[in-house]
N, C-alpha and C positions, 0 to 999 in steps of 0.2 A: 354497481357490480353485483352479479348474481353468483355469489360464492356458495359453495356446498357446506351445509351446516356441520356435518360430521368432521369435515376437514378443519373448519374453524375451531371446533371443540378440541381438536388434537394439536392445534398450532403451537401452543406453548411448549408441549412436550417435544415436538419436532424441533422447535427452536433451541431447546436445551441440547438436543442431540447435535444440531448444527454447530453450536458453540463448542461442543466437545471436539468435533472434527477440526474446527478452526484452531483449537489449542494444540492439536497434535498433527500438524501438516506433514505430508510425505511427498517426496519428489517422484518424478515419472518412473514407472516400473518398480517403485519401492513401496507401493500403497498397501502393505500387508495389514496393518491395523485398520485402515479405512475399509478395506475389502471385507475384513472379518466383521466389522461393525455393520456394514450393509447386509451381508449375508445372514448374520444373526437376526437382524430386525425382520428381514423378509421371511425367514424361516418361522419366526415367532408368529407371524401373521398368516401362516399356512401357505406361503408361496414357495413352490419348488425353485431351487437355485442351482445354477451351474457356475463354477468358479474356474479361473485359470486361463480364460481366453485373453490373449494379449498379455500374458504373464499374470497380471493382477486384476483383470476384468471380472465383473460379476454380471450374470444375466438372470433376472427373475422371470418366471413364466406364470402368467395369470390366465387361466382358461375357463370358459363357461360355454355351455350349449354344445351344439353339434357342428357349427360352421368351421370350415378349414381356413377361413380368412384370418389374417394376422396383421398387426401393425407394430412398429417399434418406436419406443420413446427413449431418448438418450440423455444422460447426464455425464459430464466429465468429473474426475475425482482427484486429480493431482494438484499439488501446490507448486509454488515458485521458489527458486533458490535466491531468496533475498531476505534481509533482516526486517522485522516488523518494528515500527515505532510506537504502536499503540501500547498502552499500559493498563487497559481494562482487564477484567478477571479472565476473559477467554482469549487473551493474546497468546501468540505462539510460545510454546515452551521449548522449542527447538531452535537455537540460534542459527540464523542463515536460511531458515525455511519459513514460508508464510503463505497462507491462502489470500493472496492479494488480487485474485481474479474472480473470486466468488464461487469457485467450484464446490466449496462446502455448502453454499446455498443451493446450488444446482442439485446436489445430492439430496438435500432436505426437501426440496419441492417434489422431486420424483418419489422419494420415500413416502411423503404424505399422500401422494396420489396412489401409490402402491397399497397403502393401508386401506384406503377407501375402496379401491377396486377389489381387493381381496374380500371385503365384507359385503359389498353391494352387488357386484358382478352384474351390472345392468347392461349387458352386452352379450352378443353371440359370436364367439370366436376366441382369438388369443391376443393378449397384449404382452409384448416382450419389453421388459424393463432393462435397459442396457446401461450399465455403469462402467464407463470407459476410462482406462488409465492413460497417463502419458500424453495429454493433449498439448502440454507446454513444451513442444519441441521434440517429443519422443515418437510421434506418429502412432499413438496407441490405437487409433481407429484402423489404420492399415494393419497393425499387428493382430487385432481382433478378426479382421477379415481373413488374414492369412491362416488364422487358427480355425477357420470354418464358421464364423458367425452366421453368415447368410445361408450356409448349407445346413447347419444344425438347427437354425431357427428361421425357416423361410417366412418372409414377410413381404407384404405388398408395397409398403412405403415405410419411411423412417423420418422422424421429426426430432429436432434439437433446438435448444434455447440457450440464450446467454443474457445475464443481467446487464443493464446499460446505465451507468451513472450519468446524471444530467437529464435523463428522461424521467418524467414524473411517475410515481407509483400509480398503478391503475391504467397505464398506457402500454401498448405494444407497438412494435415497428417491424416491417418486413418488406422485402422486395423480391420480385421474380427476376431470374437471371443472375448475373454475377453480383455478389454482395460483399464478399471478402476476397482479397487478392491472393495470388500465389506467393509463396515465400521461398526465396532462393538466396544462396550465399556464394560469394566468389572470393578468391585469393589470387593476386597477381604478384609474383616475385620478379622484380627487375634485377638482372645481373649485370654488374659493371666491373670495375677494377679498382681496388682500394689504393690509396696513396696518402701522402701527407697533405693536410689541409692547406698548407702554404705552397704546395706544388701540384695543383690540380691537373696540370698539363701532362703529368706523368701517369695519370690514371684515367678512369672513365666513371664519372660521377653518376650514380643511378638516381640521385634525388631529383635533379631537374627533369630527368626523363619521366619519373613518376608524376611530377607536377604537371608536365605537359599532358600526360595520360589522363589525369583526373579531369582536366578541362575538356579533352577530346571525347571522353566517354559521354559527356552531356550532349554532344551533337547527335548521338544515337537517338536520344529522346526528342530533340528539337528538329532534326533534319532527316532521320531515316525512317521512323515510324510515322503513320498517319497522325495528324494532330488530334483527331477525334478518338484515337485509341489510347487508353490509359496505360502508362508505364513509368517506372521509377527506378533510377540507379542512384544509390547513395553509397559513396565511399565514406566509411565510418571509422576506419583505422589506418594509420600510416606509421610504419615502424622502420627506423633506419639508424645506424650509427651507435657508437658506444663512447666516443670521446669527441670533444669540441674541435680538436686539431687533427682528426683522422677522417678522411673521406671514406665512407663505407663501401664495401664490395657489393652490397645488395640493399634494396628497399622493398618493403612488402606493403601492398595495399589490400585491404579487406573491406567488405561491405555487403549490402543486400540489394536484390532486384525484386520488384513487385510488379505484377501484371494481372489483368483480369481474364486474359485468354492465353492459351498455349501457343497460338500463332505469333502473338507479339513476343512471348517469351522466347520462342525459337529465334526470332529475328534479333532480339537483344543479345542473346548468348553468342550467336554467330558473329555479330558485328563487334561485340566486346573483345572477342579473341582476335579478330582481324585488327582492330585499333591497337590493342596491346602489342601484338607482334610487329606491326608495321611502325608504330611509334618507336619501339626499341630499335628496330632495324635502321631507322633514320638517324639515330644517334650512335650506332655501332654497338649497341647493347643487345642483350637477349632477355627472354622472359619465360617464366613458367606460368601457365594459365590454368586455374582450377575453378570449376563451376559446379555447385551442388544444388540440385532441385529438391526442395524439401516438401512443402505442402502445395498441392495444386489449388487453383482458384475455387472458391465455394460458390457453386452455381445452383440456385434454387430452381426447382421445376415449376413450370407455369401453373399446371392444374393443382398441384399440392399447395402452392402458395395461395391461390384463390380459395381453396378449401379452408386453409388456416384463417384467412381474412374473414371468411363468413362465420366460422365458429367463434373467433375472437370477438367479432362484433356482437354476437349473441351474449357473450359473457360480460363485456365492458362497454358495449355501445360502439357504433361505427365511428363516432367522433374521436374515440380513443385508440383507434388502430391506424397508425401512420405509415407513410412510405419511408423506408430506410434509405438514407444516403450512403452509398457504398463506401467502404473504408479500405485503405491499403493494408490494414492489419490482416492476419491470416488465421485460419481455423481448420483443424484437421477433420472436422465433420465433412469436409470436402471429399474425403476418400469414400465415405458412405454414399454421398450423392453421385459419385461416379458409378456406383454399383446398383443403387436403388432410387426410385423416385422419392422425393421428399422436400423438406423445407426447413430452413434454419431461421429462427425469429428472435427478436429481442424483447425483453421485459424491463420496464423502467425501474431503476434502483433508487431514484430520488436524488436529492442534492447533497446528501451527506449529513443532514440534520438529525438523522436517526441514530447516529453514533453516541454511545454512552460516554460518560466522563472518563477521561484517561486516554482518549484517542490522540493520535499524533496531530501536529499542527498542519500537516499537508492536506491537500484536497482528497476527497473520497473518490478517487479515480482508479481505474483498473491499473494494475502493476505499480501502484503507489504504496509506500510503506505505511501510510495512514488510512488505507482502505479498510472497510468492513462491509459485509453483505447486510442488506436491510431485511430483517426477519419479517417485516410486514408483507413481503412478497410471497412468503411460504404458502398461505392459503390461496392466494390468487394464482400463483404458478401451478399449484397442485390441482386446483379447479380447472385450469386451462388444460392440463394434461388429461384429466379424466374426461372432460367434454370432447377433446380431440379424439381420444380413443373410442369413446362411445359413438360419436358421430361417424367416424370412419367406418367402423364395423357395421353400423346401421344403414349406411348409404349403399344402394345397389351398385355393383361394379360389374363391368363386362370383362371377362377374362380374355387376355390377348390370344 
């Protein structure tokens, strides 16, 4: 690996900062302390800062030379609403909040890159350092865009990264096209007629109607969409009743839908409503259908993905840059990619053996209460950010 020496020299100090962030997690749109820490560090390094985009977002601006060209580098900054099981010194000090997805490490890698870029400035143009709030369900990327991110900071392309447990440290993975799915939620309320559980003929039981509906929804996946198109319907919650001898008046189904294309999403939403309404009608019941589209699919642009692969190969060797198998997980970097060319890539977080004593007994996986970011990634991730920015601004581009 061709790591930058000055970043290596600063790695321990940045890791200390990362652990401080880990110990003080903040949820989406509440990242006041985290934003203040980021802005203070950037300012100390002579980097102009704009705060407040997307409520708690921070943008650092590193300029050099006379070129008007610019590129954006993004890190997410929020934590998850879950309890941490780790007991090491930097474990969460706020019950019910935890950096269980490594956003503390994403901040650290981009800050380490920022410090080097501010000192060396081996480029001609502008690097925008985007610290985005509320990735975990809040749509912070969309909020930053609405607040004028791309108008105030015009950039040619944007890049984002996420650590990936189970992939070895020193390796990257990426894929052109769809790589993360859209995230959507639904709620179906089946309305029947309550009655005594011993006299069901006097009512209209919504529970068997809901059970029929759960099975019927899966035919949308197996019989309505093309088999080669990815799509997922998961009913994850069923709520009905208050007593064992009372037939309830209603039964509520909730769950998630995931797809890689908006066309498949349109099909699934339409057919789900039809199946729900017609199933209820067949039993003499009625229903209320709600469908919320959250994050769109994350679709990497072809040219920017190829560019990343080339630069990453120069840093870690072509054999350590792998094809990423798409996941049905979701990522709000997708909003940025709808507006700008770009690429979202993964950096290996290892197998969990990096965790210090006192970690929980669970695996070191994302959204797991025993997770912790691997500080060994900081110099590698920062080097990758620096080389990406330098290479992008150095490569001739034809304006559209």
